[in-house]
N, C-alpha and C positions, 0 to 999 in steps of 0.2 A: 595722272588720270586714274580715276577709280575704275577698276576692271569689272567690278560687280555691277550688273544692271538689273534692277528689280529683284524679284525673289528667286528667279530660276535661271538667269542668264549671265553670261560674261562677255565682255568686249575685249577682243584681242588687240594688243598694241602693235605688235610686230606684223610685218607682211609675211603671211604664211601661205605658201602655194603648194598645190598638188602638182609636182613636177614630173610625175610619171605614174603610169598605172598599167594593169593587165587584168584580163578576165578569161578564165577557162570555164567552159560549160559542157553540159551533156548534149547528146544528139537532139533530144526534144527541144531544149532551149535554143539550140542553133537554128531550129526551124521556125522560131517565133519572130515577131516584128523587129527585134533588135539584133537578129542573127549576124548581120554584116559588121557589127561593131565589136564582136568578141575576137580575142586574139587566137584562141584555139578551141576546137570542139572535139570531144571524145568520140571515137567510133563505137565504143561500147563502154558501159558504166563501170566495168572492172579495170579498164585502162592497163591491161596486161598484168594486173596484180591478182593475188589469189583470194582477196576479200574486198568488200566494198569499203571497209574502214581503211585499208591500206591505200586504196584508190583515192580516198578523201585526203589522206596524208600527202600523197603525191601531188594532188591538186594544190594544196596549200603551199608546198615547197616550190613548185614550178611557177605558180602565179607570183609569189614573192620574188623569185629569181628574175622573172620576166619584167616585173615592174621596176626593179632596180636597174636592169639593163635599159629599159625604155626611158628611164629618167636621165640617162647619160652618166650615171654614177657607177662606182665599183662597190663590191661587197664591203670592203673595208671602210667605205665612207659612211655606212649606216651605223648610227650610234645607239639606236634603240629599235626593237621590233615589238609590236603588240598586235593582239588579235585573238581569235578563237574559232570555235566550231560548235556544233550542236550535240556532241557526244559527251558521255560521262567523263569528268576530269580533263576535258579538252584534249583527249588523246591524239586527235588528228593534228592539232596545232603543236602539241608537245613533242610528238615524234618528228614532225617536220622541223621544229626548232632545234632538235638534237643534231640535225644535219647542217645547221648554219651557225656561224660564229658570231651571233648577235646577242646582246643582252635582251632578254625576252620577258614581257609581261603578258600573261594569259588573261584574257577578258571573257566574261560570259554575259551576254545580254540577249540571248536568243536572236530574234529577228533584228534587234537594234545593235548587234555587236559591231557592225561596220561603222555606224554612226558613233558608237561609243569609243571605238579606237581612234577615229578622226578627232573627236573632242579631246580625249586624253592626250593624244599626240600633239595636237595644236597647243594645248595648255602647257605641255612640257617644253615645246620650242619657245613659246611666248615668255615663259619663266626663265629661260636660259639654261635649262637642264640638258637640252640636246639641240642639235642644229638640223639633223636629218633623221627622220623616223619612218620606218616601214610599217604599214598597217595592212593586215590581211585577215580575211575570214573565209570559211568554206562550209558547205553543207552538201549532203548527198541524199537524194530521195530514198534510196534503198536502206541506208543506215538509219535515217530519221524515222522512217515508217515503222521499222521493227522496234525502235526504241520508244517511240511516243504513242504508237497506235497498235497496229497488228503486223506480224510478219507477212511479207509479200506472198509467201507460200500458201497462206490461207485463202487468198483470192477474195478478200472481203469487198463487198460492193461499196463504192464511194458515194457519199451523198452530194446533192447539188451545191451545198454550202462548203464543201471541202476544198481547201487549197492543195496545191502540189508543192511539196518542198523542192526547192531548186537543187539540181545537181550542178555545182559550180563553185568557183573560187574567185574572189575579187581582191585585188591588192592596189594600194596607192602609196606613193612615197611623198611625204611632206617635208618641206625644207623652208628655212628662213631666208632662202635666196632663190634665184632663178625665176622662171615664168611658168604660168599655168593658172588654173582656176584658184581663186583666193578664198581662204576661210577667214571671215572677218569677225564672226561672233558665234556663240554656241548657247543653246538653251537645253538644259538637262531635264528630262521628264521624270515623272515619279510613277510608282506602281499604283495602279488603280484596278481593283478587283470587284466586279459586279456579280460575281458568283456564277459566271457562265461555265457549265460543266461539260458541254458538248465538245469532245476532242476533234470532231469533224467540222467545227465552225469557229476556227481560230480568229476569223475576221471580227466576229462579235466580241471575242475576248480582248482583242487588241484595240478595237476602235475607240473605247473611252480614253485610253492613255494617249493615242494619237491625236484625238481632238483636243485634249487638255494641253498637250505640249504645244500644238499650233496656237491655241488660244493664248497660252502664257508667253510665247514668243512675240506675238502681235501686241500683247498688252505691255510687256516689259520694254519693248523698243518703240511703242506708240506708232505703229505703222498699220496700214490697211492691207487686206489681202490683194487688192488690185495694184499694189506696188510691185508685184512680182510677176514674172513671165510664167512661172510654174511653182506650185507647192506640191512636193512629192513625198509620199510615205512609202513604207514597206508594203508588201502585198496584202492588203486587207480583203481582197476579193470584191466581187460585186456587192455582196450583202454587207460586208464590213465597211466598204466605202460609203454606201448609202447611209448606214448608221452613223458614221463619223460626220457626214454632212448634216444630218438631222440634229446631231448634238451641238454642232457649231452654229 
């Protein structure tokens, strides 16, 4: 079977399941419409650490540990871990990986890092290089704001187009055995830059790539949008979502 489908996609031969997962979020995220589905919510954004960056490292570590436990596996069963964060040189993921005895591949795809880790992990299992892979990503509102925009201490007024970076960590364990949601195919997007320079309107910056990836998936596999119960992207916000729909 040819694993390559069209220009952007791959078809996975093996049955690869998400056998366990975990999500840790901040207090504000817990108050949102998905609050009941998260495994743990922080009472404060520092989580008993002395910096937001250390709290982000702790979230990565704990989410991965919880995902492995929820999958019914032991730490020694994990053959590969991959993932990342929004910080320079992936320091949250790197310092968390230092505490775990897993072979580690650090990935950076900004908002797409979770999908990227699931794609690379699935391809590794499908190719026979691993049987059980842990994927984890984390972000923290307070660390991301001062790295990408302005320090919180400035009290800068947010615009209506501005998204809020999630305080949270999500982890999934992929395996070539067991039961759980199955990953059957992957479409890899490409970088599209229309020159959006407004750091407070990331939806507009991301919408072109999101629209292009969805279009390429539907084209490569020759399927229609109504074949699916849901088509989900990262948080493009209201304005970014509308732009994506217009482009499609």
